[in-house]
C-alpha positions in Angstrom: -77.1 -0.7 15.4 -80.7 -0.4 16.7 -82.0 -1.8 13.4 -79.7 -4.8 13.7 -80.9 -5.6 17.1 -84.5 -5.4 16.0 -83.7 -7.7 13.0 -81.9 -10.3 15.2 -84.8 -10.3 17.7 -87.3 -10.6 14.9 -85.3 -13.5 13.4 -85.2 -15.3 16.8 -88.9 -14.9 17.3 -89.7 -16.1 13.8 -87.4 -19.1 14.2 -89.0 -20.1 17.5 -92.5 -19.6 16.1 -91.8 -21.9 13.2 -89.9 -24.4 15.2 -91.5 -27.7 16.1 -89.4 -29.0 18.9 -86.7 -28.4 21.5 -84.0 -31.0 21.6 -82.0 -31.3 24.8 -78.9 -33.3 23.9 -77.4 -35.6 26.5 -74.1 -36.4 24.8 -70.8 -34.6 25.3 -72.3 -31.3 24.0 -74.6 -31.0 27.1 -73.2 -28.4 29.5 -75.2 -29.6 32.5 -76.5 -33.2 32.3 -77.9 -33.2 35.8 -80.0 -30.1 35.5 -81.3 -31.4 32.2 -83.2 -34.1 34.1 -84.7 -31.4 36.2 -85.9 -29.7 33.1 -87.6 -32.9 31.9 -89.3 -33.2 35.3 -90.3 -29.5 35.2 -91.9 -30.0 31.7 -93.9 -33.0 33.0 -95.1 -30.9 36.0 -96.2 -28.3 33.5 -98.6 -30.8 31.9 -96.5 -31.3 28.8 -95.0 -34.5 27.5 -91.3 -35.3 26.9 -89.9 -37.8 24.5 -86.9 -39.7 25.9 -84.7 -40.6 22.9 -83.1 -43.8 24.1 -79.5 -44.2 23.1 -79.8 -41.2 20.8 -77.0 -38.8 21.6 -76.6 -40.1 25.1 -80.3 -40.4 25.9 -81.5 -37.0 24.8 -84.9 -35.4 25.5 -87.2 -33.8 23.1 -90.5 -31.8 23.5 -92.7 -29.5 21.6 -91.4 -26.0 21.4 -92.8 -23.6 24.0 -91.3 -20.2 25.0 -91.5 -21.1 28.7 -89.5 -24.2 28.2 -86.8 -22.3 26.3 -86.7 -19.7 29.1 -86.3 -22.4 31.8 -83.5 -24.0 29.8 -81.6 -20.7 29.6 -82.2 -19.9 33.3 -80.9 -23.3 34.4 -77.9 -23.3 32.1 -78.9 -26.4 30.1 -77.8 -26.8 26.5 -80.6 -27.1 23.9 -81.3 -26.9 20.2 -84.4 -25.5 18.6 -85.2 -27.7 15.6 -87.6 -27.5 12.8 -90.5 -29.9 11.9 -88.3 -31.4 9.2 -85.4 -32.0 11.6 -87.8 -33.5 14.2 -89.2 -35.9 11.6 -85.7 -36.8 10.5 -84.7 -37.7 14.0 -87.9 -39.8 14.5 -87.3 -41.7 11.2 -83.7 -42.3 12.2 -84.7 -43.7 15.6 -87.3 -45.9 14.0 -84.8 -47.7 11.8 -84.5 -51.4 12.7 -80.8 -51.2 12.0 -80.2 -48.8 14.8 -80.3 -49.3 18.6 -82.6 -46.4 19.3 -86.1 -45.9 20.5 -88.5 -43.3 21.8 -90.0 -43.6 25.3 -92.8 -41.1 26.0 -92.8 -39.6 29.5 -96.3 -38.6 30.4 -96.7 -37.8 34.1 -94.2 -36.6 36.7 -93.5 -39.2 39.5 -94.3 -38.3 43.1 -91.0 -38.8 45.0 -90.3 -39.7 48.6 -86.9 -40.1 50.3 -86.8 -42.3 53.4 -84.4 -40.5 55.7 -84.2 -39.9 59.5 -85.4 -36.5 60.8 -82.3 -36.2 63.0 -79.1 -34.7 61.6 -76.8 -37.4 60.2 -73.0 -37.0 59.9 -73.1 -37.9 56.2 -74.9 -36.7 53.2 -77.0 -38.7 50.7 -76.2 -38.7 47.0 -79.8 -38.9 45.9 -81.0 -35.9 48.0 -78.0 -34.0 46.8 -78.8 -34.5 43.1 -82.5 -34.1 43.5 -81.9 -30.7 45.1 -79.3 -29.8 42.5 -81.5 -30.8 39.6 -84.4 -28.9 41.2 -86.7 -32.0 41.4 -89.0 -31.8 44.4 -89.3 -34.6 47.0 -90.8 -35.3 50.4 -88.8 -36.7 53.4 -90.5 -39.6 55.1 -89.3 -42.0 57.8 -90.4 -44.9 59.9 -93.5 -43.2 61.3 -94.8 -42.1 57.9 -94.2 -45.5 56.4 -96.0 -47.3 59.3 -98.9 -44.8 59.0 -99.4 -45.8 55.3 -98.1 -42.8 53.4 -96.4 -44.8 50.7 -99.6 -45.0 48.7 -99.1 -41.3 47.8 -95.9 -41.9 46.0 -94.6 -43.4 42.8 -90.9 -43.5 43.6 -89.1 -44.2 46.9 -85.4 -43.8 47.7 -83.9 -45.5 50.7 -81.4 -43.2 52.3 -78.1 -44.6 53.6 -79.8 -46.9 56.2 -79.3 -50.0 58.3 -82.5 -52.1 58.2 -81.1 -54.8 60.5 -81.4 -52.7 63.6 -77.7 -52.5 64.2 -77.3 -48.7 63.8 -75.0 -49.0 60.9 -72.5 -51.2 62.7 -71.0 -47.9 64.0 -70.8 -49.0 67.6 -67.0 -49.7 67.7 -66.0 -46.2 66.6 -69.0 -43.9 67.2 -71.1 -45.2 70.1 -70.2 -42.2 72.3 -70.9 -39.6 69.6 -74.0 -37.4 70.2 -75.4 -38.2 66.7 -75.2 -42.0 67.4 -76.9 -41.7 70.7 -79.6 -39.5 69.3 -80.2 -41.9 66.4 -80.5 -44.8 68.8 -82.9 -42.9 71.1 -85.0 -41.8 68.2 -85.3 -45.3 66.8 -86.1 -46.9 70.1 -88.9 -44.3 70.7 -90.5 -44.9 67.3 -90.3 -48.7 67.9 -92.0 -48.4 71.2 -94.7 -46.1 69.8 -95.7 -48.8 67.3 -95.6 -51.6 69.8 -92.2 -53.2 69.0 -89.8 -54.3 71.7 -86.8 -53.9 69.4 -85.6 -51.6 66.7 -84.9 -54.5 64.4 -88.6 -55.5 64.6 -89.6 -51.9 63.6 -87.2 -51.9 60.7 -88.4 -55.3 59.4 -92.0 -53.9 59.5 -90.8 -50.9 57.5 -89.0 -53.2 55.0 -92.1 -55.3 54.6 -94.3 -52.3 53.9 -91.9 -50.9 51.3 -91.9 -54.4 49.8 -95.7 -54.2 49.5 -95.2 -50.8 47.9 -93.1 -52.4 45.2 -95.4 -55.3 44.7 -98.3 -52.9 44.2 -96.5 -51.0 41.4 -94.0 -48.8 43.1 -90.4 -48.0 42.1 -87.8 -48.5 44.8 -84.2 -47.2 44.5 -81.5 -47.9 47.2 -77.8 -47.2 47.5 -75.0 -48.1 49.9 -76.1 -50.0 53.0 -79.8 -49.7 52.3 -79.3 -52.4 49.6 -77.8 -55.4 51.4 -79.4 -54.6 54.9 -82.8 -54.5 53.2 -82.4 -58.0 52.0 -80.7 -59.2 55.2 -83.7 -57.9 57.2 -86.1 -59.9 55.0 -84.0 -63.0 55.2 -83.7 -62.7 59.0 -87.4 -62.4 59.7 -88.1 -64.2 63.0 -84.3 -64.6 63.7 -82.3 -62.5 66.2 -79.1 -61.4 64.4 -78.4 -58.4 66.7 -75.9 -58.6 69.6 -76.5 -57.3 73.1 -75.2 -53.7 72.4 -77.8 -53.3 69.7 -81.0 -54.8 71.2 -80.2 -55.8 74.8 -79.8 -59.5 74.4 -77.4 -61.9 72.5 -77.9 -62.9 68.9 -79.2 -66.4 68.0 -76.0 -68.5 67.6 -77.9 -70.5 64.8 -78.9 -67.3 63.0 -77.1 -68.1 59.8 -78.8 -71.5 59.4 -82.2 -69.9 60.0 -82.1 -67.3 57.2 -84.9 -67.3 54.7 -83.4 -66.5 51.3 -86.8 -66.9 49.6 -87.9 -63.6 51.2 -85.2 -61.4 49.7 -85.3 -59.3 46.5 -81.8 -59.5 45.0 -79.4 -61.6 47.1 -79.2 -65.2 48.2 -76.9 -67.6 50.0 -74.9 -64.9 51.7 -73.1 -65.3 55.0 -73.7 -62.9 57.9 -70.7 -61.1 59.6 -71.2 -62.2 63.2 -68.6 -59.9 64.8 -70.7 -56.9 66.1 -67.7 -54.7 66.1 -66.9 -55.2 62.4 -68.1 -52.5 60.0 -69.8 -54.9 57.7 -73.1 -56.8 57.6 -72.4 -59.8 55.3 -70.3 -61.1 52.5 -72.6 -59.6 49.9 -70.4 -56.5 49.8 -66.9 -56.6 48.2 -64.6 -55.2 50.9 -61.4 -53.2 49.9 -59.0 -56.1 50.6 -61.1 -58.3 48.4 -61.4 -55.8 45.6 -57.7 -55.1 45.2 -58.3 -51.8 43.4 -57.1 -48.2 43.8 -59.0 -45.0 42.8 -57.0 -44.8 39.6 -58.1 -48.2 38.3 -61.5 -48.6 40.0 -64.3 -48.5 37.4 -67.4 -50.3 36.3 -69.0 -50.7 32.8 -72.6 -50.3 31.8 -74.2 -53.0 29.7 -75.8 -51.9 26.4 -79.4 -53.1 26.0 -81.7 -53.2 23.1 -83.7 -50.0 23.2 -86.5 -51.5 21.1 -86.8 -54.8 23.0 -85.5 -54.0 26.5 -86.7 -50.4 27.1 -86.5 -50.6 30.9 -82.8 -51.4 31.4 -82.1 -49.2 28.4 -83.7 -46.2 30.3 -81.8 -47.0 33.5 -78.4 -47.1 31.7 -78.7 -43.9 29.6 -75.4 -42.1 29.7 -72.8 -40.3 27.7 -70.2 -42.9 28.6 -70.3 -46.6 29.2 -67.4 -46.7 31.7 -67.9 -45.0 35.0 -65.5 -44.4 37.9 -66.0 -46.5 40.9 -66.7 -45.2 44.4 -66.8 -46.7 47.9 -69.6 -47.0 50.4 -70.3 -49.0 53.5 -71.7 -51.3 50.7 -69.5 -50.7 47.7 -70.4 -53.5 45.3 -72.2 -56.8 45.2 -70.6 -60.2 44.7 -72.1 -61.6 41.5 -72.4 -65.2 42.7 -74.7 -64.0 45.5 -77.1 -62.3 43.2 -80.4 -64.1 42.3 -80.7 -65.4 38.8 -83.7 -63.3 37.9 -82.0 -60.0 38.9 -80.6 -58.1 36.0 -77.0 -56.8 36.3 -76.7 -53.5 34.5 -73.3 -52.4 35.5 -70.3 -54.4 36.7 -66.6 -54.7 37.1 -66.0 -57.9 35.2 -62.4 -58.4 36.4 -63.3 -58.7 40.1 -66.8 -60.2 39.5 -68.5 -57.3 41.2 -71.9 -56.0 40.2 -72.4 -52.3 40.9 -75.9 -51.6 39.5 -78.7 -54.1 39.5 -82.4 -54.1 38.7 -85.4 -56.4 39.4 -89.1 -56.9 39.1 -91.4 -57.7 42.0 -95.1 -58.0 41.3 -96.2 -54.9 39.5 -93.2 -52.9 40.6 -89.5 -52.5 40.2 -86.4 -52.1 42.4 -82.9 -50.9 41.6 -79.8 -51.3 43.8 -76.7 -49.1 43.3 -73.6 -49.9 45.3 -71.5 -47.1 46.9 -72.2 -43.9 48.7 -71.3 -40.9 46.5 -70.4 -41.2 42.7 -68.1 -38.1 42.9 -66.4 -38.8 46.3 -64.3 -41.9 46.1 -64.1 -42.6 49.8 -66.6 -40.5 51.6 -65.9 -40.3 55.3 -68.2 -39.7 58.2 -68.4 -36.0 58.9 -67.1 -34.9 55.5 -68.7 -31.9 53.8 -71.3 -32.7 51.1 -70.2 -32.9 47.5 -70.7 -29.7 45.6 -72.4 -30.8 42.4 -71.7 -27.4 40.8 -68.3 -29.0 40.3 -69.7 -32.1 38.7 -72.6 -31.1 36.4 -71.8 -33.8 33.9 -71.3 -36.7 36.4 -72.1 -40.0 34.7 -72.4 -41.7 38.1 -75.1 -39.3 39.2 -76.9 -39.6 35.9 -77.7 -43.2 36.8 -79.6 -42.0 39.9 -81.6 -39.5 37.8 -82.4 -42.2 35.2 -84.3 -44.0 38.0 -86.1 -40.8 39.0 -87.6 -40.4 35.5 -88.2 -44.1 35.0 -91.7 -44.1 36.5 -92.8 -41.3 34.2 -92.9 -43.8 31.3 -96.4 -44.9 32.3 -97.4 -46.6 29.1 -94.9 -49.3 28.2 -94.6 -50.2 24.5 -95.9 -53.6 23.5 -93.6 -55.5 21.2 -95.1 -57.8 18.6 
C-alpha cells in the first residue's frame, strides 16, 4: 500500500514536471466558472501571463504550468487539466485555423479596479461587488470625493454601482423618503456637494460624470449596470438644464427641460424622453418597463451575438460564455429600447422579440464603456431590502460571467493588428 502511494505521488510529480501548460476549461465541464476568472486574475498578479482562448471551450484560459497555480486551482475548487507540450501545440494549431472561429488573446497585466459606491449602507447589494468578492478579485471603493480629487488616474477599470447621476436620489421619494437610509443618503450627498462648491447634488453628480467620461476618453474602461447606465447619459444630456423637481433640489424643474437636452453629449443613448412625474420610479423612456416588455420570468431571456474572434476580438472577449442564451432579470433599468441606442454603439446581447438591448458596448476616445441592463443576474426581481445573492449557489452563472469578462478585458493590453 505504501509503495503504491509513493508510485502514484512520483507519477503525479513526473507528469507535472513534464507538462507544458494548465488548461482551465470554461465550457460545461467547469465546476466553478466565476472563481476561474479570479484564478486568471491571480495568475496575472503573480507576474505570469494567461492566454484567453476565445470561443474555445467556452472561452478557456491557458497558462504555463507552475505548481503554485495548480495548488491555487485546487484550493479554490476550479476545474483544470494538465496538458503536455504536444497537446498545447495541438490546441494552438486548432485555434489558428482560418476555418474556425477561435483566437488567442494574451492577458499581460492585471487591471487596477475601482468601484464607485457610496460609503453609507445601502438597502440593496451590487452584483459587481458580489462577484468580485466571490471570485477573490481585489478592488477599491471610491465615491464622489475621491473622483473629484482625481483618483481615477490610478485605475484601469471602473464600475458604477447602482446609482442615480441625475441628482434625484434614485426616484425613491414616493415610497422611501422617510426611511433612515434615504435621509442619510440625501444628507451625505448634499454635504459633499457643498464641500466642492456646488449648490445642488445634480451639479455634483454631473461633475462626477464628466470626470469619469474623461477617464474613458483617456483610455479607461467603464462598466455600468442598472440605473447607472441611463442616468449617466441623462446627466450628460441635461448639462445646464434643471430636470429635478422641488423635493430633490429645492426648486421646480425647467418646464422646457425636454427641449433643451443635448444628445450629442451622451455615450450610448439619443432622442429619449424624460419622465417628468417626480413620483414615478423611472427616469426616461430608455428603459423597457414591465408593462411594455410583456414577459414573465419563465420566458424572459436575451441572446448573445457571436462575433469573429480573429477580426472582432473586443466584443468576442466581452461575450465569452458557455451558453448563448441567458435568463433575463429586472432592475430599475432593465433593458434598453433599441431605437434609442446610438448607431455607433454595439449591441452584444438582446431580446429580439421585444426589440430590447440588454448588453451594449462603445468606444470613446482611447477607452471603452459597457452598459449591462438589470440589477442581479441571479435574482429576477430584486427588491429593496432583500438579502444579497449567495453566489455559492450560482458558481456557473452565465449572467455573472458577462461582468467578469469586462473585468479581465483591460488585461489584454496589446491588441492584435489584423492585416
